[in-house]
N, C-alpha and C positions, 0 to 999 in steps of 0.2 A: 573421779574418772580421769583416765590418762588422756592427755592432749593428743589430738589428730594432727599430724604434721602435714601441711599443705605444700605439695611439691610443684614448683612452677616449671613449666616446659614449653618449648615451641611446639608447633602442631605437625611438623614434618614426621614421616615414619621413623627416621633415625632418632630424632629428638625424643619421640614418645617411647621408643625402644629403650633409650638410655635412662629415661626417667622411671620407666617401669622396672628396670634393673635395680635402681636405687630403692624403689618402693618394696621390691622383693627382699633386698638386703636389709632394710629396716624391719620387715616383718620377721626375718630370721632372728632378730634380736628383740622381738616382742614390741615393736613400735608400730602404732596405727598411723597410716598415711593415706592421702588421696592426691590425684593428679589435678592440676589446675593449668588450663591451656591459655597461653599468652602469645599474641602475634608480635613478630619482630619486624623492624624496618627492612632487615635483610631478606625477609621472606616476602614482603609486599612488593618491593621494587626488584624485579628480576631482569631488568634490561640494562641498568647502569652498571658498568664494570665496578667491581668492589673497590679498586684503588681510586675511583673517582667519588666514592661515597663517604670518605673520611672514615675508612673501614674499621678503625679501632673501636671495638665494642658494638659493631653493627648488629651482631646476632645476640648480644648479651644485654644491651641497654634497656629494652623493654622489661626483661626479667628483673634487672637491677632496680628499676623504678617500682615495679610491683612488690619487690622484697622490702624496699625502704618505706613503702606506703602501707606495709603490713597486710597486703592482699595475698601474699604467700609467705611461707616460713623458710623454705630453702629453694635454690635454683639449681638446675643440672645443666652443665654446659660441655660441649666438646672443648677440651682445655685449650686447644690451639686457637680457638676464637676468642679467648678471654684476654683482655688487655693486661699488660704486665703490671700496671698500677690498678689495683682493685679500687672501686669508688669508696669514698669515706663512708664508714658505717657498715661495710660489708667485709667479711673475712672468709678465708678458705676453711671449709670444714672437713673435707676429705678429698683424696685423689684415689680413684679406683685403680686396680691392677691394670697395667697397660695391655692393650691388644696389639695387633700389628702396627708398626710405625711406618710401614713402607707406602710408597706411591705406586700406583698401578696403571699400566697402559692397557686401555680396552680398545682393541682394533676392530674395525667393522667387518673385514673379510679375513685377512691374514696379516702376519707380521713381516712378511718378506721385504716390504718397503724400507724396513729399518736398515737393511744391508745394501740397499741400492744407493751407491755413492752420489749420483747426480739427480736422484729423484727428489722432486719438491713436494713433500708430504704436507698435508693440511691436518694440523693437530689442534684440539680444542681444550681449553682450560681457562678458568677465571683467575687462577693464582699467578701473580707476578713472580713468585719464587719458582714455580714449575716452569714458567715460560723462560726465565733466565737460564736455568740449568739445562732445559732442553735445547735452547739456541746455542749454548756453550758447546754442546755435543753434536748438534745437528744445525749448523748455522744456515744451511740453505732452506730449511723448512719454514712454512708459513703457520703462524699461530693465530687462533681465533678465540674470541671470548665466549665462554659457556657458563651460564648462570642457572640457578634453580636447585631444588633438592635432587638427591641422587636419582630418583625415579624419572624426573623431568629431564635430567642431563643424559641419561641412558637413552631415553626416547629420541632426544634431539640428535644424538649421534647417528641414529638410523635414518633420520630424515634430511640431514645436511650432507653436503658434498665433502665430507671429512674422512681422513684415513683412521683417525683414532682420537681418543680423549683420555685425559689423565684424571684419576680418582684417588682418594685415600683408600687403601685396602681395607682398613677397619670399618669404614662406613659402609662399604658394600657387603663385607662378610657378616657384620652384625645383623643385617636384616635379610640375609641369604640372597643377595642380589649380584654376587660376583659372577660375572659371565665366564664360560669356559675359554672364550676367546680373549684372554687377558694374560698379561705377564708382569711380574713384579720388576720394578726398576731398581735393581740393587745398587746401581751407580748413582741414583738421585738421593741426596741427603734430605731428610724430612723437615717439615716445619717444626720449630720448637713445640714440644708437648703433643705432637701428632699421635693419635691412637689412644690418648688418655682422656679420662672423664673427670671433671672437677665438680664438686658440690660446694656451694657457698651458702652462708647464713648471715644474719645480722650480727654485728659485733657483740651486742649485749645478750644474745640468745644462747645461753649456756646449755639449755635443754637440747636444742637441735644440734649444736656443735658436738656435745657428748654422744648423742645418738648416732651421728654420722661418723664419728671418729672410730667407732667399732670396726668399720670396713675400710679405713684408710690404709693404703699400701705404702709402707715406709720407703721402699726402694724406688717405686715409681714416683713418689712425692720428691725424693732427693733428686732423681734424674731429671724430672721436669723442671724443678727449681733451678738446676744448673743450666738447662737449656734457655729457660726464660730470662735468667740473669744475663746470659750471653746476648740475647735479643735486646733486652733493656739497655744494656751498656753500649750497644751499637745503634741506639736510637730507633730500633726497629719496631714495626708492628706487622700486621697481616699483609700490608701493602708494600712490603720491602722484600727484596730477594735475599733473605738471611735464613740460613738453615742451621740446625744444630741437633746432635744426637749424643746422649750420655747412656752408657750401658754398664751394668755391674756383672762381673763375673769373677768368681773365686776371690772375693774381697778386694778386687781392683776395679776401678772405675776407668772406662775407656770413653774419651770425649773427642767428637769431631765437630767442627763448625766451619762455615764459610759465608762470605758475602760476594755477590756478583753484581756487575753493572746490569741495568735492566735489559740491554740488548744481548747480554750473555757473553760479551767479548772479554771483559775483565773479570778475574776471579782470584780471590785471596782466601786461603784456607789454613786451618790449624788442627793439629792432633795432639792429644795429652793422654798419658797413662799414669795413674798414681793410686796409692791405697785409698779405699773408701773413706777411712776416717780423716783423710787430709783434703777431701774433694769438695767440701761445702762451698767454697768460693771460686772454684775453678772456672765457672761460666764467666764471672766478671773478669778475672785476671786474663783468661784466654781472649776475651774481647778487646781488652786494653792492649794485649800483645799484638793481636791481629791489626788493630788500628795503627800501631806504630810501624807495622811491616807492610804497608801498602793499602790497608783497608780504609784509612781515613779519607783518601782521595775518592774512592768509590762512594763511601757514606756521604761525603760532602756533595758529590754530583747528584746523588739520589734526593738529598734534602733540597738542594737548589732547584731541581727539576719539579719538585712537589709544590714550590711556592708560586 
């Protein structure tokens, strides 16, 4: 009898949607599977800002432990939540085709406040990356911490005295919660691997690796690898204001990356265009170039502040 693959997932609506997508993809290739629900530390503590929680792996650690303890066979993650160094004994099995990588501004009433030069808007987000980029563009605005799953955050926006909150477009769109009163932030560079879903398995589990590899998207896997290499080389994690985006178009890879000071005042960025076949290591080399051209001072300041 064929083995039933146990899919580990967090309990949020978005996490369950992602795990169910993987379940359906496995079924398309005649693999039997079931969902196993695991609570994460990031879901339990909804008050502490993410950057105070040693955020690397905060949403993935519980699933990693369940995987290594053989309580589940694969785990499904929002790829931007996954540390750039996977735990020993765990490997990437698949990256699904990417959805929208964009950040989204959801405003309470209207967006006219964005064009009012001296207006002090109140904007909510738990992401230090989004805060830094927002303050770089709107230095007079006040930023507020906003935690919880997407449903909780949308509700809190309505009850707090805020003008808007920032979300990942993919997270809202996947579960049909994107409000009409929202606008894509085309000027905001995303978190590395934002909009992508990663599936991981144990190193020695060839059965699960082969099963998941049927729906691995090679282009998304390459682009997210480049973005995560950029992040890793800049010593970054979820709690650092580092952004990166790699896109493939007509056999060319377009890469953009930046690092900002936490207050948004300082910003160093880089752009590259090169043939896809030459692009494998562009994330690492771009990060090294950025460090040499002003990025190191910002990176050192962030590291020093974190100690």
